[in-house]
C-alpha positions, -999 to 999 in steps of 0.1 A, spaced: 0 0 0 14 34 -10 21 59 18 0 91 18 25 119 11 17 156 17 36 179 -7 39 216 0 62 246 -3 75 270 22 82 306 12 113 326 21 107 360 6 108 354 -32 121 319 -28 103 286 -22 114 253 -7 96 222 -18 90 195 8 69 165 16 58 148 48 45 113 54 39 89 82 39 94 120 63 87 148 98 101 156 109 126 129 132 115 101 146 144 80 157 136 45 178 162 26 191 152 -8 227 156 -18 242 174 -48 221 171 -79 194 150 -62 158 158 -52 133 144 -28 118 125 -58 148 102 -56 139 93 -19 103 86 -31 113 65 -62 138 45 -42 112 35 -17 128 52 13 98 74 21 74 45 20 97 23 42 106 50 68 70 63 70 58 30 85 72 41 119 86 77 114 73 111 105 93 117 73 101 153 64 119 155 30 132 188 19 145 201 -14 171 227 -7 174 257 -30 183 247 -65 172 211 -60 141 195 -74 110 217 -72 126 244 -50 135 278 -63 166 283 -85 182 317 -83 213 333 -98 218 353 -65 248 336 -50 241 351 -16 209 330 -14 231 299 -10 251 311 20 254 282 45 238 303 73 208 310 51 205 274 40 206 263 77 180 289 85 157 275 58 159 240 72 153 251 108 123 272 97 108 242 79 113 220 108 
């Protein structure tokens, strides 16, 4: 049986972060690596498997998947990327 997944976006000024949530239980945060997106976690079955006993929170950082892409290099500062993740959580 497929897991119910809730997809949404979070706004940060002009930028949007794509995310999905699924399941219930202790939180499990999935953040894809370079050139990946949360769709890879879904396609590989990780979200379905983990959602059986976790609250899965999968986040596409800026310039990944369905999240915003911007040419503004300052948008990718590590402190801002961390602030985005903390806000989403």
